[in-house]
N, CA, C and O atoms as a Tinker XYZ file with bonds, in Angstrom:
   348  protein
     1  N      0.843000   -1.181000    0.000000    73     2
     2  CA     0.000000    0.000000    0.000000    64     1     3
     3  C      0.883000    1.239000    0.000000    63     2     4     5
     4  O      1.828000    1.338000    0.783000    81     3
     5  N      0.574000    2.167000   -0.870000    73     3     6
     6  CA     1.402000    3.359000   -0.939000    64     5     7
     7  C      0.744000    4.507000   -0.187000    63     6     8     9
     8  O     -0.467000    4.529000    0.031000    81     7
     9  N      1.572000    5.444000    0.194000    73     7    10
    10  CA     1.139000    6.628000    0.921000    64     9    11
    11  C      0.471000    7.580000   -0.074000    63    10    12    13
    12  O      0.941000    7.702000   -1.206000    81    11
    13  N     -0.609000    8.255000    0.318000    73    11    14
    14  CA    -1.251000    9.195000   -0.610000    64    13    15
    15  C     -0.341000   10.385000   -0.919000    63    14    16    17
    16  O      0.380000   10.876000   -0.050000    81    15
    17  N     -0.390000   10.832000   -2.157000    73    15    18
    18  CA     0.428000   11.952000   -2.610000    64    17    19
    19  C     -0.505000   13.056000   -3.087000    63    18    20    21
    20  O     -1.460000   12.803000   -3.822000    81    19
    21  N     -0.218000   14.281000   -2.662000    73    19    22
    22  CA    -0.986000   15.442000   -3.084000    64    21    23
    23  C     -0.030000   16.460000   -3.689000    63    22    24    25
    24  O      1.012000   16.776000   -3.114000    81    23
    25  N     -0.403000   16.969000   -4.860000    73    23    26
    26  CA     0.421000   17.950000   -5.557000    64    25    27
    27  C     -0.432000   19.206000   -5.771000    63    26    28    29
    28  O     -1.444000   19.172000   -6.472000    81    27
    29  N     -0.009000   20.298000   -5.162000    73    27    30
    30  CA    -0.677000   21.591000   -5.339000    64    29    31
    31  C     -0.013000   22.299000   -6.511000    63    30    32    33
    32  O      1.207000   22.466000   -6.533000    81    31
    33  N     -0.821000   22.717000   -7.487000    73    31    34
    34  CA    -0.287000   23.234000   -8.742000    64    33    35
    35  C     -0.985000   24.520000   -9.174000    63    34    36    37
    36  O     -1.993000   24.936000   -8.603000    81    35
    37  N     -0.407000   25.129000  -10.208000    73    35    38
    38  CA    -1.060000   26.213000  -10.941000    64    37    39
    39  C     -0.961000   25.874000  -12.424000    63    38    40    41
    40  O     -0.103000   25.088000  -12.827000    81    39
    41  N     -1.835000   26.463000  -13.234000    73    39    42
    42  CA    -1.754000   26.224000  -14.676000    64    41    43
    43  C     -0.455000   26.807000  -15.240000    63    42    44    45
    44  O      0.098000   27.764000  -14.698000    81    43
    45  N      0.007000   26.226000  -16.310000    73    43    46
    46  CA     1.180000   26.704000  -17.049000    64    45    47
    47  C      2.405000   26.805000  -16.143000    63    46    48    49
    48  O      3.116000   27.810000  -16.161000    81    47
    49  N      2.644000   25.778000  -15.365000    73    47    50
    50  CA     3.795000   25.720000  -14.461000    64    49    51
    51  C      4.668000   24.542000  -14.896000    63    50    52    53
    52  O      4.287000   23.390000  -14.692000    81    51
    53  N      5.838000   24.815000  -15.494000    73    51    54
    54  CA     6.671000   23.705000  -15.967000    64    53    55
    55  C      7.157000   22.793000  -14.842000    63    54    56    57
    56  O      7.312000   21.590000  -15.052000    81    55
    57  N      7.397000   23.339000  -13.664000    73    55    58
    58  CA     7.835000   22.499000  -12.551000    64    57    59
    59  C      6.713000   21.582000  -12.076000    63    58    60    61
    60  O      6.957000   20.447000  -11.666000    81    59
    61  N      5.480000   22.085000  -12.136000    73    59    62
    62  CA     4.321000   21.245000  -11.795000    64    61    63
    63  C      4.215000   20.090000  -12.782000    63    62    64    65
    64  O      4.009000   18.941000  -12.391000    81    63
    65  N      4.359000   20.406000  -14.067000    73    63    66
    66  CA     4.312000   19.378000  -15.110000    64    65    67
    67  C      5.401000   18.341000  -14.892000    63    66    68    69
    68  O      5.146000   17.140000  -14.993000    81    67
    69  N      6.624000   18.799000  -14.592000    73    67    70
    70  CA     7.739000   17.870000  -14.364000    64    69    71
    71  C      7.480000   16.973000  -13.159000    63    70    72    73
    72  O      7.770000   15.778000  -13.198000    81    71
    73  N      6.939000   17.544000  -12.095000    73    71    74
    74  CA     6.654000   16.747000  -10.898000    64    73    75
    75  C      5.608000   15.675000  -11.201000    63    74    76    77
    76  O      5.758000   14.522000  -10.795000    81    75
    77  N      4.551000   16.059000  -11.913000    73    75    78
    78  CA     3.500000   15.095000  -12.257000    64    77    79
    79  C      4.052000   14.005000  -13.171000    63    78    80    81
    80  O      3.700000   12.836000  -13.016000    81    79
    81  N      4.910000   14.372000  -14.119000    73    79    82
    82  CA     5.503000   13.374000  -15.013000    64    81    83
    83  C      6.397000   12.410000  -14.244000    63    82    84    85
    84  O      6.384000   11.207000  -14.507000    81    83
    85  N      7.167000   12.925000  -13.304000    73    83    86
    86  CA     8.027000   12.049000  -12.505000    64    85    87
    87  C      7.184000   11.057000  -11.714000    63    86    88    89
    88  O      7.484000    9.863000  -11.680000    81    87
    89  N      6.131000   11.558000  -11.080000    73    87    90
    90  CA     5.268000   10.663000  -10.302000    64    89    91
    91  C      4.592000    9.626000  -11.201000    63    90    92    93
    92  O      4.514000    8.451000  -10.843000    81    91
    93  N      4.104000   10.056000  -12.367000    73    91    94
    94  CA     3.480000    9.118000  -13.307000    64    93    95
    95  C      4.468000    8.059000  -13.761000    63    94    96    97
    96  O      4.114000    6.886000  -13.876000    81    95
    97  N      5.718000    8.469000  -14.024000    73    95    98
    98  CA     6.730000    7.514000  -14.498000    64    97    99
    99  C      7.022000    6.446000  -13.454000    63    98   100   101
   100  O      7.471000    5.350000  -13.791000    81    99
   101  N      6.769000    6.762000  -12.189000    73    99   102
   102  CA     6.969000    5.804000  -11.106000    64   101   103
   103  C      5.689000    5.029000  -10.799000    63   102   104   105
   104  O      5.680000    4.173000   -9.914000    81   103
   105  N      4.595000    5.328000  -11.536000    73   103   106
   106  CA     3.338000    4.640000  -11.306000    64   105   107
   107  C      2.610000    5.119000  -10.058000    63   106   108   109
   108  O      1.799000    4.388000   -9.490000    81   107
   109  N      2.898000    6.342000   -9.633000    73   107   110
   110  CA     2.296000    6.877000   -8.411000    64   109   111
   111  C      1.000000    7.599000   -8.747000    63   110   112   113
   112  O      0.976000    8.499000   -9.587000    81   111
   113  N     -0.075000    7.195000   -8.082000    73   111   114
   114  CA    -1.336000    7.932000   -8.178000    64   113   115
   115  C     -1.237000    9.114000   -7.232000    63   114   116   117
   116  O     -0.726000    8.985000   -6.119000    81   115
   117  N     -1.722000   10.260000   -7.671000    73   115   118
   118  CA    -1.660000   11.447000   -6.840000    64   117   119
   119  C     -2.935000   12.261000   -7.029000    63   118   120   121
   120  O     -3.642000   12.136000   -8.029000    81   119
   121  N     -3.198000   13.090000   -6.041000    73   119   122
   122  CA    -4.308000   14.033000   -6.138000    64   121   123
   123  C     -3.714000   15.383000   -6.509000    63   122   124   125
   124  O     -2.791000   15.862000   -5.851000    81   123
   125  N     -4.236000   15.987000   -7.548000    73   123   126
   126  CA    -3.793000   17.319000   -7.946000    64   125   127
   127  C     -4.818000   18.339000   -7.469000    63   126   128   129
   128  O     -6.015000   18.199000   -7.720000    81   127
   129  N     -4.334000   19.363000   -6.783000    73   127   130
   130  CA    -5.188000   20.425000   -6.285000    64   129   131
   131  C     -4.713000   21.738000   -6.901000    63   130   132   133
   132  O     -3.560000   22.133000   -6.731000    81   131
   133  N     -5.602000   22.398000   -7.609000    73   131   134
   134  CA    -5.259000   23.679000   -8.218000    64   133   135
   135  C     -5.273000   24.790000   -7.178000    63   134   136   137
   136  O     -6.264000   24.975000   -6.472000    81   135
   137  N     -4.187000   25.518000   -7.088000    73   135   138
   138  CA    -4.096000   26.612000   -6.116000    64   137   139
   139  C     -5.178000   27.660000   -6.360000    63   138   140   141
   140  O     -5.686000   28.262000   -5.413000    81   139
   141  N     -5.530000   27.879000   -7.622000    73   139   142
   142  CA    -6.539000   28.882000   -7.947000    64   141   143
   143  C     -7.952000   28.416000   -7.580000    63   142   144   145
   144  O     -8.885000   29.218000   -7.535000    81   143
   145  N     -8.099000   27.120000   -7.322000    73   143   146
   146  CA    -9.395000   26.573000   -6.934000    64   145   147
   147  C     -9.599000   26.581000   -5.414000    63   146   148   149
   148  O    -10.677000   26.244000   -4.923000    81   147
   149  N     -8.566000   26.963000   -4.690000    73   147   150
   150  CA    -8.623000   26.952000   -3.230000    64   149   151
   151  C     -9.094000   28.311000   -2.708000    63   150   152   153
   152  O     -8.845000   29.351000   -3.319000    81   151
   153  N     -9.771000   28.275000   -1.575000    73   151   154
   154  CA   -10.173000   29.523000   -0.934000    64   153   155
   155  C     -8.940000   30.176000   -0.297000    63   154   156   157
   156  O     -7.915000   29.528000   -0.086000    81   155
   157  N     -9.063000   31.438000   -0.004000    73   155   158
   158  CA    -7.961000   32.154000    0.656000    64   157   159
   159  C     -7.623000   31.485000    1.987000    63   158   160   161
   160  O     -6.452000   31.361000    2.345000    81   159
   161  N     -8.643000   31.058000    2.712000    73   159   162
   162  CA    -8.432000   30.403000    4.006000    64   161   163
   163  C     -7.676000   29.089000    3.837000    63   162   164   165
   164  O     -6.784000   28.779000    4.627000    81   163
   165  N     -8.032000   28.311000    2.804000    73   163   166
   166  CA    -7.329000   27.049000    2.549000    64   165   167
   167  C     -5.879000   27.294000    2.173000    63   166   168   169
   168  O     -4.993000   26.546000    2.585000    81   167
   169  N     -5.630000   28.347000    1.384000    73   167   170
   170  CA    -4.245000   28.680000    1.014000    64   169   171
   171  C     -3.437000   29.108000    2.241000    63   170   172   173
   172  O     -2.260000   28.769000    2.363000    81   171
   173  N     -4.067000   29.846000    3.140000    73   171   174
   174  CA    -3.379000   30.264000    4.371000    64   173   175
   175  C     -3.058000   29.048000    5.245000    63   174   176   177
   176  O     -1.986000   28.974000    5.846000    81   175
   177  N     -3.986000   28.104000    5.309000    73   175   178
   178  CA    -3.755000   26.877000    6.078000    64   177   179
   179  C     -2.612000   26.067000    5.464000    63   178   180   181
   180  O     -1.782000   25.509000    6.181000    81   179
   181  N     -2.578000   26.009000    4.144000    73   179   182
   182  CA    -1.497000   25.303000    3.454000    64   181   183
   183  C     -0.156000   25.972000    3.749000    63   182   184   185
   184  O      0.843000   25.283000    3.958000    81   183
   185  N     -0.122000   27.288000    3.768000    73   183   186
   186  CA     1.122000   28.005000    4.069000    64   185   187
   187  C      1.641000   27.645000    5.460000    63   186   188   189
   188  O      2.852000   27.570000    5.668000    81   187
   189  N      0.739000   27.424000    6.408000    73   187   190
   190  CA     1.163000   27.016000    7.750000    64   189   191
   191  C      1.833000   25.644000    7.709000    63   190   192   193
   192  O      2.825000   25.409000    8.399000    81   191
   193  N      1.283000   24.741000    6.894000    73   191   194
   194  CA     1.823000   23.383000    6.809000    64   193   195
   195  C      3.173000   23.335000    6.096000    63   194   196   197
   196  O      3.953000   22.402000    6.285000    81   195
   197  N      3.441000   24.360000    5.269000    73   195   198
   198  CA     4.667000   24.361000    4.460000    64   197   199
   199  C      5.682000   25.391000    4.944000    63   198   200   201
   200  O      6.677000   25.642000    4.264000    81   199
   201  N      5.446000   25.987000    6.105000    73   199   202
   202  CA     6.339000   27.012000    6.638000    64   201   203
   203  C      6.490000   28.177000    5.652000    63   202   204   205
   204  O      7.597000   28.645000    5.385000    81   203
   205  N      5.351000   28.630000    5.122000    73   203   206
   206  CA     5.263000   29.774000    4.213000    64   205   207
   207  C      5.920000   29.550000    2.851000    63   206   208   209
   208  O      6.359000   30.505000    2.209000    81   207
   209  N      5.988000   28.312000    2.415000    73   207   210
   210  CA     6.494000   27.985000    1.079000    64   209   211
   211  C      5.549000   28.618000    0.064000    63   210   212   213
   212  O      4.338000   28.413000    0.149000    81   211
   213  N      6.067000   29.377000   -0.885000    73   211   214
   214  CA     5.195000   30.154000   -1.757000    64   213   215
   215  C      5.222000   29.757000   -3.229000    63   214   216   217
   216  O      4.437000   30.291000   -4.013000    81   215
   217  N      6.083000   28.856000   -3.621000    73   215   218
   218  CA     6.134000   28.478000   -5.030000    64   217   219
   219  C      5.404000   27.160000   -5.244000    63   218   220   221
   220  O      5.087000   26.450000   -4.290000    81   219
   221  N      5.142000   26.843000   -6.496000    73   219   222
   222  CA     4.507000   25.579000   -6.845000    64   221   223
   223  C      5.450000   24.792000   -7.735000    63   222   224   225
   224  O      6.303000   25.371000   -8.409000    81   223
   225  N      5.303000   23.492000   -7.741000    73   223   226
   226  CA     4.326000   22.713000   -6.995000    64   225   227
   227  C      4.685000   22.631000   -5.516000    63   226   228   229
   228  O      5.828000   22.849000   -5.114000    81   227
   229  N      3.679000   22.312000   -4.733000    73   227   230
   230  CA     3.868000   21.991000   -3.322000    64   229   231
   231  C      3.429000   20.547000   -3.178000    63   230   232   233
   232  O      2.264000   20.216000   -3.399000    81   231
   233  N      4.369000   19.687000   -2.807000    73   231   234
   234  CA     4.145000   18.242000   -2.862000    64   233   235
   235  C      4.162000   17.650000   -1.453000    63   234   236   237
   236  O      5.080000   17.878000   -0.665000    81   235
   237  N      3.111000   16.882000   -1.172000    73   235   238
   238  CA     3.021000   16.158000    0.089000    64   237   239
   239  C      2.970000   14.664000   -0.204000    63   238   240   241
   240  O      2.246000   14.216000   -1.093000    81   239
   241  N      3.738000   13.912000    0.546000    73   239   242
   242  CA     3.637000   12.456000    0.542000    64   241   243
   243  C      3.121000   12.104000    1.924000    63   242   244   245
   244  O      3.841000   12.201000    2.918000    81   243
   245  N      1.865000   11.694000    1.972000    73   243   246
   246  CA     1.199000   11.556000    3.268000    64   245   247
   247  C      1.130000   12.927000    3.906000    63   246   248   249
   248  O      0.696000   13.889000    3.271000    81   247
   249  N      1.551000   13.026000    5.151000    73   247   250
   250  CA     1.577000   14.310000    5.854000    64   249   251
   251  C      2.925000   14.998000    5.734000    63   250   252   253
   252  O      3.115000   16.079000    6.292000    81   251
   253  N      3.860000   14.397000    5.020000    73   251   254
   254  CA     5.212000   14.937000    4.894000    64   253   255
   255  C      5.287000   15.912000    3.729000    63   254   256   257
   256  O      4.991000   15.548000    2.591000    81   255
   257  N      5.679000   17.143000    4.009000    73   255   258
   258  CA     5.880000   18.134000    2.959000    64   257   259
   259  C      7.251000   17.898000    2.344000    63   258   260   261
   260  O      8.277000   18.045000    3.008000    81   259
   261  N      7.256000   17.531000    1.066000    73   259   262
   262  CA     8.498000   17.234000    0.356000    64   261   263
   263  C      9.155000   18.518000   -0.128000    63   262   264   265
   264  O     10.377000   18.655000   -0.067000    81   263
   265  N      8.358000   19.447000   -0.602000    73   263   266
   266  CA     8.868000   20.678000   -1.212000    64   265   267
   267  C      8.314000   20.768000   -2.617000    63   266   268   269
   268  O      7.156000   20.432000   -2.865000    81   267
   269  N      9.156000   21.229000   -3.540000    73   267   270
   270  CA     8.772000   21.360000   -4.932000    64   269   271
   271  C      9.391000   20.284000   -5.795000    63   270   272   273
   272  O      9.834000   19.248000   -5.298000    81   271
   273  N      9.419000   20.540000   -7.108000    73   271   274
   274  CA     9.949000   19.550000   -8.028000    64   273   275
   275  C     11.418000   19.249000   -7.763000    63   274   276   277
   276  O     11.821000   18.086000   -7.785000    81   275
   277  N     12.220000   20.274000   -7.512000    73   275   278
   278  CA    13.652000   20.037000   -7.298000    64   277   279
   279  C     13.893000   19.078000   -6.141000    63   278   280   281
   280  O     14.724000   18.176000   -6.244000    81   279
   281  N     13.178000   19.267000   -5.051000    73   279   282
   282  CA    13.327000   18.387000   -3.888000    64   281   283
   283  C     12.815000   16.977000   -4.194000    63   282   284   285
   284  O     13.430000   15.985000   -3.804000    81   283
   285  N     11.682000   16.904000   -4.898000    73   283   286
   286  CA    11.129000   15.599000   -5.287000    64   285   287
   287  C     12.118000   14.846000   -6.173000    63   286   288   289
   288  O     12.365000   13.659000   -5.963000    81   287
   289  N     12.673000   15.528000   -7.148000    73   287   290
   290  CA    13.624000   14.914000   -8.072000    64   289   291
   291  C     14.895000   14.479000   -7.341000    63   290   292   293
   292  O     15.425000   13.399000   -7.603000    81   291
   293  N     15.375000   15.304000   -6.440000    73   291   294
   294  CA    16.569000   14.954000   -5.670000    64   293   295
   295  C     16.319000   13.710000   -4.821000    63   294   296   297
   296  O     17.152000   12.805000   -4.775000    81   295
   297  N     15.166000   13.670000   -4.148000    73   295   298
   298  CA    14.822000   12.488000   -3.352000    64   297   299
   299  C     14.770000   11.248000   -4.227000    63   298   300   301
   300  O     15.225000   10.179000   -3.820000    81   299
   301  N     14.213000   11.386000   -5.435000    73   299   302
   302  CA    14.122000   10.260000   -6.353000    64   301   303
   303  C     15.520000    9.780000   -6.756000    63   302   304   305
   304  O     15.785000    8.578000   -6.755000    81   303
   305  N     16.400000   10.701000   -7.095000    73   303   306
   306  CA    17.757000   10.338000   -7.513000    64   305   307
   307  C     18.551000    9.679000   -6.390000    63   306   308   309
   308  O     19.426000    8.850000   -6.640000    81   307
   309  N     18.243000   10.052000   -5.161000    73   307   310
   310  CA    18.937000    9.480000   -4.009000    64   309   311
   311  C     18.291000    8.177000   -3.535000    63   310   312   313
   312  O     18.801000    7.535000   -2.616000    81   311
   313  N     17.182000    7.781000   -4.149000    73   311   314
   314  CA    16.501000    6.562000   -3.749000    64   313   315
   315  C     15.621000    6.723000   -2.525000    63   314   316   317
   316  O     15.083000    5.738000   -2.020000    81   315
   317  N     15.463000    7.945000   -2.038000    73   315   318
   318  CA    14.681000    8.174000   -0.822000    64   317   319
   319  C     13.189000    8.292000   -1.096000    63   318   320   321
   320  O     12.380000    8.076000   -0.194000    81   319
   321  N     12.812000    8.630000   -2.318000    73   319   322
   322  CA    11.407000    8.814000   -2.630000    64   321   323
   323  C     10.650000    7.485000   -2.514000    63   322   324   325
   324  O      9.555000    7.443000   -1.952000    81   323
   325  N     11.222000    6.416000   -3.038000    73   323   326
   326  CA    10.561000    5.109000   -2.955000    64   325   327
   327  C     10.298000    4.710000   -1.511000    63   326   328   329
   328  O      9.243000    4.157000   -1.200000    81   327
   329  N     11.246000    4.987000   -0.633000    73   327   330
   330  CA    11.085000    4.672000    0.791000    64   329   331
   331  C      9.926000    5.472000    1.377000    63   330   332   333
   332  O      9.097000    4.930000    2.109000    81   331
   333  N      9.871000    6.765000    1.053000    73   331   334
   334  CA     8.812000    7.615000    1.570000    64   333   335
   335  C      7.449000    7.189000    1.043000    63   334   336   337
   336  O      6.466000    7.186000    1.784000    81   335
   337  N      7.391000    6.829000   -0.235000    73   335   338
   338  CA     6.136000    6.388000   -0.839000    64   337   339
   339  C      5.640000    5.068000   -0.244000    63   338   340   341
   340  O      4.434000    4.834000   -0.160000    81   339
   341  N      6.559000    4.222000    0.159000    73   339   342
   342  CA     6.200000    2.926000    0.720000    64   341   343
   343  C      5.626000    3.040000    2.121000    63   342   344   345
   344  O      4.950000    2.134000    2.609000    81   343
   345  N      5.907000    4.174000    2.762000    73   343   346
   346  CA     5.399000    4.381000    4.131000    64   345   347
   347  C      6.330000    3.865000    5.102000    63   346   348
   348  O      6.078000    3.947000    6.304000    81   347
């Protein structure tokens, strides 16, 4: 059983596209949440969970905030992403 993955994105974001492609290439199902579809209150709550991280994508594996595409890609290259996804 894999840990749920949530990717917060905006339209026309190349890093969001890269993150989704990386996850798809690994066979990971994820929930995509559009930042523009969120209420101001939900965005403020998300900022609390990410320590005021302001760029997209914002990627969570379970309750763990991974960061953006660069962090996701680095974890993948180091072999740590598979461990995190496995729970």
